[in-house]
C-alpha positions as CSV (number, residue, x, y, z in Angstrom):
1,M,57.6,106.4,156.2
2,L,60.2,108.6,154.4
3,N,59.5,112.3,155.0
4,R,59.9,113.0,151.3
5,K,57.9,112.6,148.1
6,D,60.6,111.4,145.8
7,L,63.8,109.3,145.7
8,L,66.1,111.2,143.4
9,G,69.6,110.3,144.8
10,I,71.6,109.0,147.7
11,K,73.4,112.3,148.0
12,E,70.4,114.0,149.7
13,L,69.4,111.1,151.9
14,E,70.1,111.1,155.6
15,V,71.8,108.1,157.2
16,E,68.6,107.4,159.1
17,E,66.6,107.3,155.9
18,I,69.1,104.8,154.3
19,N,68.9,102.5,157.3
20,L,65.1,102.8,157.3
21,I,65.0,101.6,153.7
22,L,67.4,98.7,154.4
23,D,65.5,97.6,157.5
24,T,62.2,97.8,155.6
25,A,63.7,95.8,152.7
26,A,64.6,93.0,155.1
27,G,61.0,92.6,156.0
28,F,60.0,92.4,152.3
29,K,62.8,89.9,151.7
30,D,61.0,87.6,154.1
31,V,57.8,88.2,152.1
32,L,59.5,87.1,148.9
33,G,60.4,83.8,150.6
34,R,56.8,82.8,151.1
35,D,54.6,80.7,148.8
36,I,52.4,83.7,148.2
37,K,54.7,86.6,147.5
38,K,52.1,89.3,147.0
39,V,50.9,91.7,149.7
40,P,48.0,94.3,149.4
41,T,50.1,97.1,150.8
42,L,49.7,99.5,147.8
43,R,46.5,98.2,146.3
44,G,44.9,100.8,144.1
45,K,48.1,102.6,143.3
46,T,49.6,102.9,139.8
47,A,53.2,102.9,138.7
48,I,54.6,104.0,135.4
49,N,58.0,102.7,134.2
50,L,59.2,105.6,132.1
51,F,62.5,104.2,130.6
52,F,64.3,106.2,127.9
53,E,67.3,103.9,128.0
54,P,67.6,100.1,127.7
55,S,67.2,98.1,130.9
56,T,66.6,94.5,131.9
57,R,67.3,94.2,135.6
58,T,66.1,97.6,136.8
59,R,62.9,97.8,134.8
60,T,61.9,94.2,135.5
61,S,62.8,94.6,139.2
62,F,60.6,97.7,139.6
63,E,57.8,96.1,137.7
64,L,57.8,93.0,139.9
65,A,58.3,95.1,143.0
66,A,55.1,97.1,142.2
67,K,53.1,93.9,141.4
68,R,54.3,92.3,144.6
69,L,52.8,95.3,146.4
70,S,49.5,94.9,144.4
71,T,50.2,98.1,142.4
72,D,49.1,98.4,138.8
73,V,52.0,98.8,136.4
74,I,52.3,100.4,133.0
75,N,55.5,100.0,131.0
76,F,55.8,103.2,128.9
77,S,57.1,102.5,125.4
78,V,59.1,105.5,124.1
79,P,59.3,104.5,120.4
80,T,55.5,104.3,120.2
81,S,54.7,107.3,122.3
82,S,54.0,111.0,121.5
83,V,57.7,111.7,122.4
84,V,58.6,110.8,118.9
85,K,56.2,113.4,117.6
86,G,57.9,116.1,119.6
87,E,56.0,116.1,122.9
88,S,58.2,117.4,125.7
89,L,59.2,115.2,128.6
90,I,57.3,117.3,131.1
91,D,54.1,117.1,129.0
92,T,54.5,113.4,128.7
93,A,54.9,113.0,132.5
94,L,52.0,115.3,133.2
95,T,49.8,113.2,130.9
96,V,50.6,110.0,132.6
97,Q,50.1,111.7,136.0
98,A,46.7,112.9,134.8
99,L,45.9,109.3,134.0
100,G,46.3,108.4,137.6
101,A,50.0,107.6,138.1
102,D,51.1,107.6,141.7
103,F,54.7,106.6,141.0
104,I,56.8,107.6,138.0
105,I,60.0,105.5,137.7
106,I,62.3,107.3,135.3
107,R,65.5,106.3,133.6
108,H,67.0,108.9,131.2
109,S,70.4,109.5,129.5
110,S,70.4,113.1,130.7
111,S,71.5,113.9,134.3
112,G,69.0,115.8,136.3
113,V,65.8,114.6,134.5
114,P,64.3,113.0,137.6
115,H,64.8,116.2,139.6
116,L,63.1,118.2,136.8
117,L,60.1,115.9,136.9
118,A,59.9,116.0,140.7
119,K,59.5,119.7,140.7
120,N,56.6,119.6,138.2
121,L,54.7,116.5,139.5
122,R,52.6,115.5,142.5
123,A,53.4,111.9,141.8
124,S,56.4,110.3,143.5
125,V,59.4,110.3,141.1
126,I,61.9,107.5,141.6
127,N,65.3,107.8,139.9
128,A,66.2,104.6,138.0
129,G,69.4,106.1,136.6
130,D,70.0,109.5,135.2
131,G,72.9,110.0,132.8
132,T,76.2,109.8,134.7
133,N,74.6,111.3,137.9
134,E,73.1,108.7,140.2
135,H,71.3,105.3,140.4
136,P,70.1,105.3,144.0
137,T,68.2,102.0,144.2
138,Q,71.3,100.2,142.9
139,A,73.4,101.6,145.7
140,L,70.7,100.7,148.3
141,L,70.4,97.1,147.1
142,D,74.2,96.9,147.1
143,A,74.3,98.1,150.7
144,F,71.5,95.7,151.6
145,T,73.4,92.8,150.1
146,I,76.7,93.7,151.9
147,R,74.9,94.1,155.2
148,E,73.1,90.8,154.7
149,K,76.4,89.0,154.0
150,K,78.8,90.8,156.3
151,G,76.4,91.8,159.2
152,E,77.4,95.5,159.1
153,I,79.0,98.0,156.7
154,E,80.9,100.3,159.1
155,G,84.6,99.7,158.9
156,L,84.6,97.4,155.8
157,K,87.2,98.0,153.1
158,I,85.2,98.2,149.9
159,A,86.9,98.6,146.5
160,I,85.0,100.0,143.5
161,I,86.8,98.9,140.4
162,G,86.6,100.1,136.8
163,D,84.9,103.0,135.0
164,I,84.2,105.3,137.9
165,A,84.0,108.5,135.8
166,H,81.0,107.4,133.8
167,S,79.2,105.3,136.3
168,R,76.1,106.5,138.1
169,V,76.2,103.3,140.1
170,A,79.7,104.2,141.4
171,K,78.6,107.7,142.4
172,S,75.6,106.5,144.3
173,N,77.6,103.8,146.0
174,I,80.3,106.3,147.0
175,Y,77.7,108.5,148.7
176,C,76.0,105.6,150.3
177,L,79.0,103.7,151.6
178,K,80.7,106.8,152.9
179,K,77.6,107.7,154.9
180,L,77.5,104.2,156.4
181,N,81.2,104.6,157.4
182,A,82.8,102.1,155.1
183,K,86.4,102.6,153.9
184,V,86.0,103.2,150.2
185,R,88.8,102.9,147.7
186,L,88.7,103.3,143.9
187,I,90.7,101.3,141.5
188,G,91.1,101.9,137.7
189,P,92.9,103.8,135.0
190,P,93.8,107.4,135.7
191,T,91.5,108.5,132.9
192,L,88.5,106.8,134.4
193,I,88.7,108.1,138.0
194,P,87.6,111.7,138.6
195,K,90.3,113.8,140.3
196,E,87.9,115.2,142.8
197,T,87.4,111.8,144.5
198,K,90.8,112.2,146.3
199,E,89.5,115.5,147.8
200,I,86.6,113.8,149.6
201,G,88.9,111.3,151.4
202,I,88.8,108.3,149.2
203,E,91.9,106.2,148.4
204,V,92.7,105.9,144.7
205,F,94.7,103.1,143.2
206,H,95.8,102.7,139.6
207,N,97.4,99.4,140.2
208,I,94.8,96.7,141.0
209,E,97.2,94.4,142.8
210,H,98.0,97.2,145.3
211,G,94.3,98.2,145.6
212,L,92.9,94.8,146.4
213,K,95.1,94.0,149.4
214,D,92.9,93.2,152.5
215,V,89.7,94.3,150.8
216,D,86.4,92.9,152.2
217,V,84.1,93.7,149.2
218,L,85.0,94.1,145.5
219,M,82.4,96.0,143.4
220,M,83.2,95.6,139.7
221,L,81.8,98.1,137.1
222,R,81.0,97.7,133.5
223,I,83.1,99.6,130.9
224,Q,80.5,102.1,129.7
225,M,81.5,102.3,126.0
226,E,78.3,104.1,125.1
227,R,79.1,107.0,127.4
228,Q,82.8,107.3,127.4
229,G,83.8,107.5,123.7
230,K,87.4,106.7,122.8
231,G,90.8,107.4,124.3
232,F,90.3,106.4,127.9
233,F,92.4,103.2,127.6
234,P,94.3,101.6,124.7
235,S,92.0,98.6,124.1
236,V,89.5,96.3,125.8
237,E,92.3,93.7,125.9
238,E,94.6,96.1,127.6
239,Y,91.9,97.0,130.1
240,S,91.3,93.4,130.9
241,K,95.0,92.7,131.3
242,N,95.5,95.6,133.8
243,W,92.2,96.0,135.6
244,G,90.2,92.8,135.0
245,L,89.4,90.6,138.0
246,T,91.0,87.2,137.9
247,S,91.3,84.5,140.5
248,E,94.9,85.5,141.2
249,R,93.9,89.1,141.9
250,L,91.0,88.0,144.0
251,S,93.4,86.0,146.2
252,L,95.0,89.3,147.3
253,A,91.8,90.4,149.0
254,K,90.6,88.9,152.3
255,T,89.8,85.2,152.2
256,D,86.1,85.8,152.9
257,A,85.9,88.7,150.4
258,V,82.8,88.9,148.2
259,V,82.4,90.1,144.6
260,M,79.6,92.2,143.3
261,H,78.6,93.6,139.9
262,P,75.6,95.7,139.0
263,G,75.3,94.1,135.5
264,P,75.2,93.6,132.7
265,M,78.7,92.0,132.8
266,N,81.3,91.9,130.1
267,R,82.6,88.5,130.9
268,G,86.3,88.1,130.2
269,V,86.8,91.9,130.3
270,E,86.1,93.3,133.8
271,I,85.5,89.9,135.4
272,T,86.1,86.2,134.5
273,S,83.3,83.7,134.4
274,E,85.1,81.7,137.0
275,I,84.6,84.5,139.6
276,A,81.2,85.7,138.4
277,D,79.8,82.2,138.9
278,G,82.0,81.2,141.8
279,P,81.4,81.0,145.6
280,N,82.6,84.6,146.3
281,S,80.0,86.1,143.9
282,L,77.0,87.9,145.2
283,I,75.8,89.0,141.8
284,L,72.6,87.0,141.7
285,D,71.9,87.9,145.4
286,Q,72.1,91.6,144.2
287,V,69.3,90.9,141.7
288,T,67.1,89.2,144.2
289,N,67.7,91.9,146.9
290,G,66.9,94.6,144.3
291,L,63.3,93.4,144.3
292,A,63.0,93.7,148.1
293,V,64.7,97.2,148.2
294,R,62.5,98.6,145.5
295,M,59.4,97.3,147.3
296,A,60.7,99.1,150.4
297,V,61.2,102.3,148.5
298,M,57.8,102.3,146.9
299,Y,56.2,101.4,150.2
300,L,57.9,104.1,152.1
301,L,57.2,106.8,149.5
302,G,53.6,105.5,149.1
303,G,52.6,106.7,152.5
304,V,53.6,110.3,151.9
305,K,50.5,112.6,151.7
306,R,50.5,115.0,148.8
């Protein structure tokens, strides 16, 4: 079991904990291949999906993961809750905990919200994405997918391409992949790559053709229009022309290179449909593996005594 109550970010995890989650997820991946995909592991537990931002993949994945572990699930509806009447986030979380919640899975537009809840709750808090800070389970499922396909992560050249500055997925992946000794490089416009990334030993490329040479894994990112405002690049068309992934650009990477994307995709902007649906794509594998990884996280947190 993980020797912690919550999963708030990759930054605070030890390498051993990351590997424990990935190894445990491999076992649950086998469970998902059975005719009966449900196990009684966390029977009697209750999970609350507390999502203050839109989500399809993450919320559905957590819901299915909980149900596969025989956990009761409640999807919290913000528009019909007391939050709209002015109730504080802490009071809302304390209320659902008082109703018997063992897990509170939180997504919020403000960075640090999961950490605030974790300090005030006995229940396990799982960060499903907080502002531009972190999205730990996405990084874990990405690492699991890479390991499943490539055998190991250490030494792989992995390029993260796009809107690094506003991406919590990118931040969690940088922490995770660096801890697992991958060779991480960032590719994108100068305005979308934080300057401090160079200070932690990560290669930065503003020319995608140069950055993709001999890469093993390409991780594409969505342009986060809702977070970045205007002025970071001239236009969507210009972005696609300079940093979008095409077949020609993919050919610069290794012949067995794989392509990933956390979704949702802007087809024709950061990635073409030909690549997204092609033989190099692991995008749907990521979705499937997300279920196994989130089962592993809940299982490992579920054994912690409070």
